[in-house]
ZAMARGU-4260 file (C-alpha; in steps of 0.2 Angstrom, whole numbers, plus 5000, padded with zeros to 4 digits):
<rodrens>
0) 5176/4688/4940 | 5183/4698/4925 | 5171/4711/4916 | 5167/4708/4898 | 5180/4715/4886
5) 5172/4733/4877 | 5176/4732/4857 | 5172/4749/4848 | 5167/4743/4832 | 5169/4758/4820
10) 5165/4757/4801 | 5184/4761/4797 | 5191/4773/4782 | 5204/4774/4770 | 5210/4792/4777
15) 5222/4789/4793 | 5213/4805/4800 | 5198/4793/4805 | 5208/4777/4812 | 5217/4790/4825
20) 5200/4801/4830 | 5194/4781/4836 | 5211/4779/4841 | 5210/4794/4855 | 5191/4789/4856
25) 5195/4774/4863 | 5210/4780/4875 | 5198/4794/4883 | 5185/4778/4885 | 5198/4769/4894
30) 5204/4786/4904 | 5187/4786/4911 | 5187/4766/4912 | 5204/4761/4916 | 5196/4746/4925
35) 5189/4739/4907 | 5199/4732/4895 | 5192/4742/4878 | 5197/4738/4859 | 5195/4746/4846
40) 5189/4738/4829 | 5184/4743/4810 | 5171/4735/4800 | 5182/4738/4784 | 5196/4749/4776
45) 5207/4751/4793 | 5214/4739/4804 | 5214/4730/4816 | 5198/4720/4810 | 5186/4715/4824
50) 5191/4697/4820 | 5207/4700/4823 | 5203/4710/4840 | 5191/4695/4845 | 5204/4682/4843
55) 5217/4692/4854 | 5205/4694/4867 | 5202/4674/4868 | 5221/4672/4868 | 5221/4685/4883
60) 5208/4674/4891 | 5190/4685/4888 | 5177/4675/4887 | 5165/4689/4885 | 5164/4704/4873
65) 5152/4717/4873 | 5153/4725/4855 | 5148/4745/4855 | 5144/4749/4835 | 5152/4767/4834
70) 5138/4772/4821 | 5127/4786/4822 | 5112/4779/4815 | 5103/4758/4812 | 5107/4756/4796
75) 5115/4740/4785 | 5131/4739/4795 | 5121/4738/4812 | 5107/4725/4805 | 5118/4716/4793
80) 5137/4718/4797 | 5139/4717/4815 | 5128/4702/4817 | 5137/4691/4803 | 5153/4697/4812
85) 5149/4691/4827 | 5142/4673/4821 | 5158/4671/4809 | 5167/4675/4828 | 5158/4665/4839
90) 5156/4649/4826 | 5177/4651/4828 | 5175/4651/4845 | 5165/4639/4853 | 5159/4645/4870
95) 5163/4663/4867 | 5148/4677/4871 | 5149/4692/4862 | 5133/4703/4865 | 5129/4718/4851
100) 5124/4734/4859 | 5113/4746/4851 | 5122/4758/4840 | 5130/4773/4847 | 5117/4783/4839
105) 5110/4803/4839 | 5108/4808/4858 | 5102/4822/4863 | 5119/4826/4870 | 5128/4826/4855
110) 5118/4842/4852 | 5130/4851/4865 | 5147/4843/4858 | 5140/4849/4841 | 5136/4865/4848
115) 5155/4865/4856 | 5162/4861/4840 | 5154/4876/4830 | 5159/4889/4840 | 5175/4883/4838
120) 5173/4886/4820 | 5163/4902/4823 | 5178/4909/4831 | 5190/4905/4819 | 5179/4913/4805
125) 5177/4929/4814 | 5156/4925/4814 | 5147/4932/4828 | 5128/4931/4819 | 5118/4916/4812
130) 5103/4916/4804 | 5102/4900/4799 | 5110/4881/4802 | 5113/4863/4792 | 5117/4849/4800
135) 5126/4839/4790 | 5127/4819/4792 | 5132/4804/4779 | 5116/4799/4775 | 5110/4783/4768
140) 5098/4773/4758 | 5087/4769/4774 | 5073/4783/4774 | 5071/4779/4796 | 5089/4784/4797
145) 5090/4800/4787 | 5073/4802/4797 | 5082/4799/4813 | 5096/4816/4808 | 5080/4826/4803
150) 5071/4823/4819 | 5088/4829/4828 | 5090/4844/4817 | 5072/4850/4822 | 5077/4848/4840
155) 5093/4859/4837 | 5086/4871/4828 | 5072/4874/4840 | 5084/4875/4855 | 5095/4889/4845
160) 5078/4897/4837 | 5086/4897/4821 | 5077/4888/4804 | 5089/4872/4802 | 5089/4859/4789
165) 5096/4843/4788 | 5109/4839/4774 | 5117/4823/4770 | 5133/4817/4762 | 5127/4802/4752
170) 5111/4792/4744 | 5099/4806/4752 | 5095/4824/4746 | 5099/4839/4750 | 5120/4840/4748
175) 5126/4853/4761 | 5127/4863/4747 | 5110/4863/4742 | 5104/4867/4760 | 5116/4881/4760
180) 5108/4887/4745 | 5092/4887/4749 | 5095/4895/4765 | 5104/4909/4754 | 5089/4910/4740
185) 5076/4914/4756 | 5089/4928/4756 | 5101/4922/4772 | 5116/4925/4773 | 5124/4921/4788
190) 5122/4900/4787 | 5134/4888/4798 | 5135/4868/4796 | 5138/4857/4809 | 5146/4840/4805
195) 5138/4827/4813 | 5152/4814/4809 | 5161/4803/4822 | 5176/4806/4813 | 5186/4815/4799
200) 5187/4809/4781 | 5181/4810/4762 | 5164/4813/4764 | 5167/4826/4779 | 5177/4837/4767
205) 5166/4835/4752 | 5152/4841/4763 | 5163/4855/4770 | 5170/4860/4751 | 5150/4859/4744
210) 5145/4871/4760 | 5158/4884/4758 | 5157/4885/4739 | 5140/4888/4743 | 5143/4902/4754
215) 5140/4893/4772 | 5151/4907/4786 | 5158/4890/4795 | 5158/4870/4795 | 5161/4863/4812
220) 5175/4849/4813 | 5166/4831/4817 | 5161/4826/4835 | 5178/4817/4839 | 5186/4811/4853
225) 5173/4821/4865 | 5172/4814/4881 | 5153/4814/4881 | 5155/4802/4867 | 5166/4790/4877
230) 5154/4793/4889 | 5139/4785/4878 | 5149/4772/4873 | 5153/4767/4890 | 5135/4767/4895
235) 5129/4755/4878 | 5144/4742/4887 | 5136/4745/4902 | 5119/4739/4896 | 5128/4724/4884
240) 5138/4717/4900 | 5121/4715/4910 | 5112/4707/4893 | 5128/4695/4895 | 5122/4689/4913
245) 5113/4673/4914 | 5095/4674/4921
</rodrens>
């Protein structure tokens, strides 16, 4: 019996660095599970689109698909766009079963990845001392999703015994520059910013620019194609595959 295919469904971006990062992340997942058929797809702005990938899998003989949304928060895309895409696909392919999993989310283990990325940025900037941290995320109009980022920031700050503020690139205050300036207003001068984004893009670039203009000593790269991120994708898949099994 063939295992369900895995579709890693990312947001998509006009920035080619984003799609390249998703491709590398999917390659890492394939390296961890070479027995699985794993495909990347995008909600918008990048190719291939979700329906194109579903059609490809159906032609290859797959009748079960697990979709893992590569989204860090449970917001509009996860609640509305993904179910709509799945409904369209199953309507076009009678007999096809598609199970969407929970989003990638804000796993505590991602803080270890953030630490690795930040250590690299601090080394490059030759910074040895920190007195505050900013956790920069995309932001959303959903206050619960933003609160989830803020909770993760508090956990991260407690671990490092440093004050920390969550900042957002869109939809919610504070922006990264505002967060850095607020800490500088308290007399803190060694403020680093960690990028809680999955892949590079214009939002990351803007958040980085604002942070550095405000006086941040270093800004990390996004999570990217880290083995731990790929592991969580496969963990989500495992749950989705079980949910496809008839009871």
